[in-house]
C-alpha positions in Angstrom: -21.9 -3.3 -1.2 -18.4 -4.1 0.1 -15.3 -2.1 0.9 -12.1 -2.5 -1.0 -9.0 -1.0 0.6 -6.6 -0.7 -2.4 -3.0 -0.2 -1.2 0.2 0.5 -3.0 3.1 -1.4 -1.6 5.8 0.2 0.6 9.0 1.8 -0.6 11.3 -0.7 -2.2 15.0 -1.2 -1.6 16.6 0.3 -4.7 20.0 -1.0 -5.5 22.7 1.6 -4.6 19.7 3.8 -3.5 19.0 4.8 -7.1 15.4 5.0 -8.2 14.6 2.8 -11.1 11.8 1.5 -13.3 10.9 -1.6 -11.5 7.8 -2.9 -13.2 8.2 -6.6 -12.7 11.7 -6.4 -11.2 11.3 -8.0 -7.8 12.7 -5.9 -5.1 12.1 -6.2 -1.3 10.9 -3.3 0.9 13.5 -1.0 2.5 13.4 0.0 6.1 11.1 2.9 5.3 8.8 0.6 3.3 8.4 -1.7 6.3 7.5 1.3 8.5 5.0 2.5 5.9 3.4 -0.9 5.8 3.1 -1.0 9.6 1.5 2.5 9.5 -1.1 1.3 6.9 -1.9 -1.7 9.0 -2.4 0.5 12.0 -4.9 2.7 10.0 -7.0 -0.4 9.2 -6.6 -2.0 12.6 -10.0 -3.2 14.0 -11.6 -3.6 10.6 -12.6 -7.0 9.3 -11.2 -7.8 5.8 -9.3 -10.4 3.9 -6.0 -9.7 2.2 -5.1 -10.2 -1.4 -1.7 -9.4 -2.9 0.4 -9.2 -6.0 3.1 -12.0 -6.1 5.9 -9.5 -6.2 8.0 -9.3 -3.0 7.4 -5.6 -2.2 3.7 -6.2 -2.3 3.8 -9.4 -0.3 6.0 -7.9 2.4 3.5 -5.0 2.7 0.5 -7.4 2.9 2.3 -9.3 5.7 2.0 -6.2 7.9 -1.7 -6.8 8.2 -1.0 -10.0 10.1 -3.7 -12.0 8.2 -3.6 -14.9 5.7 -2.7 -13.6 2.2 -4.3 -14.8 -1.1 -1.9 -14.1 -4.0 -3.4 -13.3 -7.4 -0.8 -13.2 -10.1 -2.8 -10.6 -12.2 -2.5 -8.0 -9.4 1.2 -7.6 -10.4 2.7 -4.4 -11.9 2.8 -3.6 -15.6 5.8 -5.1 -17.4 8.0 -2.2 -18.4 9.7 -4.0 -21.2 13.2 -2.7 -22.1 13.0 -0.2 -19.2 12.3 -2.8 -16.5 15.1 -2.9 -14.1 17.0 0.1 -15.4 17.8 3.2 -13.3 16.2 6.4 -14.5 19.7 7.7 -15.3 20.3 4.7 -17.6 16.9 5.3 -19.2 17.7 9.0 -19.9 20.9 7.9 -21.6 19.5 5.0 -23.7 16.1 6.6 -24.6 16.5 10.4 -24.3 13.7 11.4 -26.7 11.1 8.9 -25.3 12.1 9.7 -21.7 11.6 13.5 -22.3 8.3 12.9 -24.2 6.9 10.8 -21.4 7.4 13.7 -19.0 4.3 15.3 -20.7 2.6 12.2 -22.1 2.6 9.2 -19.8 0.5 7.3 -22.3 3.4 6.8 -24.7 4.3 3.1 -24.8 7.6 1.8 -23.5 9.7 -0.5 -25.8 8.4 -4.1 -25.6 6.3 -3.3 -22.6 2.8 -4.5 -21.6 0.3 -2.1 -23.1 -2.0 -0.1 -20.7 -5.2 -1.6 -22.1 -4.1 -5.2 -21.5 -2.6 -4.3 -18.0 -5.9 -2.6 -17.0 -8.0 -5.5 -18.2 -5.9 -8.0 -16.3 -5.8 -5.9 -13.1 -9.5 -5.1 -13.2 -10.4 -8.7 -13.7 -8.1 -9.6 -10.7 -9.8 -7.0 -8.5 -13.2 -8.4 -9.3 -12.0 -12.0 -8.7 -10.8 -10.9 -5.2 -14.0 -9.0 -4.5 -16.2 -11.9 -5.5 -14.1 -14.5 -3.7 -15.2 -13.6 -0.2 -18.4 -12.2 1.3 -16.9 -9.4 3.3 -14.5 -6.5 2.8 -11.0 -6.9 1.3 -7.6 -5.2 1.1 -5.6 -5.5 -2.1 -1.9 -4.7 -2.1 -0.6 -3.9 -5.5 1.5 -1.4 -7.5 1.3 2.2 -8.6 1.2 1.8 -12.3 -1.8 -0.6 -12.5 -3.5 1.3 -9.6 -3.2 4.5 -11.6 -4.7 2.9 -14.7 -7.6 1.4 -12.6 -8.3 4.8 -11.0 -8.4 6.4 -14.4 -10.9 3.8 -15.5 -13.2 4.1 -12.5 -13.1 7.9 -11.9 -11.4 9.3 -15.1 -8.4 10.6 -13.2 -5.0 9.1 -13.4 -3.4 9.2 -10.1 -0.3 7.2 -8.8 -0.7 6.8 -5.1 2.1 7.3 -2.6 3.8 4.3 -1.0 1.3 2.5 1.3 -1.5 5.0 0.5 -4.9 3.5 1.1 -7.6 4.1 -1.4 -11.2 3.5 -0.3 -13.5 2.0 -2.9 -17.0 0.7 -2.7 -17.8 -2.3 -4.9 -21.1 -3.8 -6.0 -22.0 -5.8 -9.0 -18.8 -5.1 -11.0 -19.1 -1.4 -10.3 -16.5 0.6 -8.4 -16.8 4.0 -6.6 -13.8 5.7 -5.2 -14.9 7.2 -1.8 -11.6 8.4 -0.4 -7.9 8.3 -0.2 -7.0 10.8 -2.9 -6.1 14.2 -1.5 -7.7 13.1 1.8 -11.1 12.8 0.0 
């Protein structure tokens, strides 16, 4: 049984400071995001693990904080948000008012032209298994809130979007995952 430290990237640098739907939009970390990444690295200091990351810049910059070689796996990237990708939430409210309002109570409603949740989960889960099977020891995976939320829903039947640089502790054995900590200080 091995440990997986599943980590959401640090806070991105949003243009004009406005939060947006970034999916595959490739943004760097902001100053706070770099601090969050350093704090996550400090928490795991002294543990032996290999680092895997999404190819998106905000994840790579977070992974760099661990000071170890990084293996990039494309399928660890965030869900593609279709027509919403790269738009500020103010723009989304104006262009898609009904869908935006409906998604406040039902996050499963699909976004226009976006990657569907089932495909995203299948891709991400396969990438996590690929990383876990690639090395004999423990691993850290730096990825994104949307795909991590889907993965958590799959392994513990609870959708949860982690905070920036939150570390989720997962045990892995034989294609089976057990969440052992990280949500609500569990």
